[in-house]
C-alpha positions, 0 to 999 in steps of 0.5 A: 270234503273241505276247502280249508283256509288255514289260520294259525292263532297267536300263541298256539305255535308252541304246539309245533315247537314241541317237534324241536324237543330234546332226545328222550331221557331216563328209561323205564319212566312212564313217559319213556314207556309211552314213547317206546310204544309209539315207536312200535306203533309208527313202525307198524303203520309203516309196515301196513303202508308198505304192504298196501303199496306192494299189494297195489303193485301186484293186484287190481282187486279193489276189495283186497286193496280196500282191506289193506287200506283200512288196516293202514288207517287203523294203524294210524289211529292207534297213534293219532293221539300223539301224532296230531299233538306232537307232529301236526305238520306231518299229520296234515300230510298223512291224514289231511283233507283231500282238497287243496288248502290255502294258507294265509300267505296265499300258498296252496298246499296240495292234498296228499295222504290217507284221504287221497288214497281212499278216493283212489281206491274207493272211487276211481281206481283205474290205469290212469290213477294207479300212477297217482296211487303209487306216488301217494303211497310213496309219500305216505311211507316217507311220512311214516318213517318221519313218525318213527324217527321222531318218536325214536328221539322225542322227549315226551313230557307227562303233562303233554301226554295227559293233555294229548290223551284228553284231546284225542277223546275230544277229537273222537267226540267231535270228528270221530263219530261221523266218518269225517276223515273216512267218508268212503271206508266208513269205519268211524266207530271201529277207528274210534274204538281203536284210538280210544283203546290206544289212549287207555293203554297210555293211561295204564302207565300212570297211578290214579286213586280210583284207577278202576273207575277210569278203566271201567269208563274206557271199557264201557266207551270202547264196548259201546263203539264196538257194537255193530250198528248202522251209522244212522242208528248210532245214538251219539247223544247217549255216547257223549253224555253216558260215556265220553263226558264221564271219561274226560272228567276222569282224565282231568282228575288224573291230570290233577292228581299227578301234580304235573307242571302247570305249563299254560299256553293260550288256546281256544279249548282250555287245558283244564276243560273237563268236557267239551260242554262245560260253560268255562271250556272255551277261552274268548281271549284265544285269538288275540295278538298280545296278552294286553289285548284280553277283554276286561270289565273296563274294556267291555263297558267302553266297547259297549258304549262305542258299539252304540255310538254313531260317531264312528261312522262318516255320516254320524248316523250309523253305529255298529248296533244299527246292523248288529241289533242285540234283539235280533241275535246281533243281526238285522233280519234283512237279506242285505242291509242298505249301504250308509247312503241308503241308496243300495244294498251292501255286498252280504248278509249281516252275520251274528256277532254272538260267539264271533270270538270263538273263531280265528277269522272273521267275515264270510271270506275270512279276510280278517284274522282278529276281531280288531282287524274286523272292527277297522275294516267295517268302520273304514268300509265305504258302504258299511260305515265310511268312517275314519277312526283317526277323526273319531278319536279326536271327537272322543278325546273332546268328550270328558266321559269318554276320556275317563272311560279310556283312562280306566280301560287303558291306563296310560301315564300322561295320556294326551290322546286316544289311540286308534288301536284302543278303539279297536280293542275296546270294541273287540272286547265287547264282541268277546263278551258276547260269547255264550254257550248256554242253550238247552242243548248245553244244559242237556250235555251238562247232565240235565236230561230234561232239557231236550225232548226226544224230537230234539235228541233225534235231530241231534243224532241226525245232525251228527250222522245221516245229515252229515251237518257235523262234518263242517259244523263241528261239535260243540261250537257248531262252526268250522273251527277245526277241533280239538286244536282250533287253529284253522277254519274251513271255507266251503263251496256249497253252490248257493244260488243267486235267488231261491229258484235260480239255476245260476250260482251267486256271483260273489266270488267269496274267498277267491276275491283276495286269494285268487286260487280257483279252488277258492272260487265261491268259497265262504266261511262255514258259520255257526249253527248256534242261534241261527233260528234267530238270525234269518235269513241265511247264507252269505246272500240271505237267499233262504228265509227259513231253516227248512229251506236251508235243510232242503238245500243240503238235502238235495246236494247243494248247488250241484244237486239243484242243477247249478254248475259248480265244478269245485263244490266241496259239499257232496252232491249226493242227496241225503234222503231225509224224510219230512219227519227227519227234517223237522227233527233237525230243525227242532235241534237247531232251535235248541241251540238258541241261547237262553 
């Protein structure tokens, strides 16, 4: 369950704009055949929801209601590849998280849809909840009708269909193998197989030179998902390397062979990514405000020099590198660093900057929506650097070397000064250069089976399965930027204690400090697990010194499981029941995520 902080990245709203497309065109072309099938699937989804509502009105038998509910989820999964891509706003209402979501503007979106209905049917079906169930089912019917109306009139383009199809396979890889959106119904493999089969039917409308190979890959992947097996025993590493990766590679070839219009837009997961694990799959410039803010070689060189320059601080004694030390994975190894006066500690633990560009919001409380904003915040922060960029630019302008570097990085005719925005963008560009997905795990996923040993592979499968780490730390970035659209980032309430053995929650309010909604109290960004073996101590307050302590914390059910009073905890308080061997395997896998 997620307390989600929504971030809409610059340039990505074009996806939502597709809902404004014109009516469909000539009949019997591939895209129109796909559209007609979607109309039928939307109608089928509507039928299953209506049947569920009728059943709920006439019986208290939970088993019957749960069976009807599972049928409705399967009906949704058959068209999920299209609904999530073409109508994401409706899809959030249909299959969004079952907790309030806080928008950037402070608006709170109340949960509704399948996941709320799941809780009602599997946890607390009672006379008092039946009214809520009826209301939720009524809203779901309205949204199902909206899908049917949308696909009746939409003009789906072939290039969009191919893009959406591949994104659905990526969605299955990252979210579909771990009961992410059906934690109680627990039919993730069945649902993934159904979704994959629907995608296979779509591709049959398009010609490919080696079409038999694509058919074979779909058949093998669906069969692997369909073999009955306990969730904890499913070999996710094998599925990804043997089935999912070859399948998305073949879908990429299909897209290229069709010679479709090369319509591009700025997003984190590159449109031509053949797998989630290619070294070039992710775009470090995705979350920029304007194209001219992209990192360049010249900006990176300038930003690196500024990163180590103490003149950005008010006392001229502290640089960015003072706290973000390269040899410590751009952290400082401290529970909390001292403020710039050296007399007290700052509010929070220093996070790594490695792969910071791959998230749409910065800081533990997500208050900055760009790296440029983060730079300005840190420099101006009274405790951290207590600087004034306006004074710094005057000093740098008087430095001949800096004048030349700025002239090269930001060519401006008749330059007579340095702009404060240029300093922010140069430093942000350097941070964007710290993007690296080159761990042994990445090499393993790219085909080098020797890069992980069996202990590490077991740890990965536990991370993705029994330990439920991947329901917040999403594959392959292992942060909380939600795949495959990567337009939002999660903040979770996990109940971090004030000290390791304390029975009191840490008083830091987190996201609540600037978005005072009760569900945001004690909510913090879910940080990346990559390179964490090099970035101890852990949590926003540095309370845990080792990976093993962190794993124990989650194994016991977070703060609530430890006996703390955390009424809005979004992390399940259920114990994971991990054995000592399993904990060691998870820690071994996490260490395999270190950059090489």
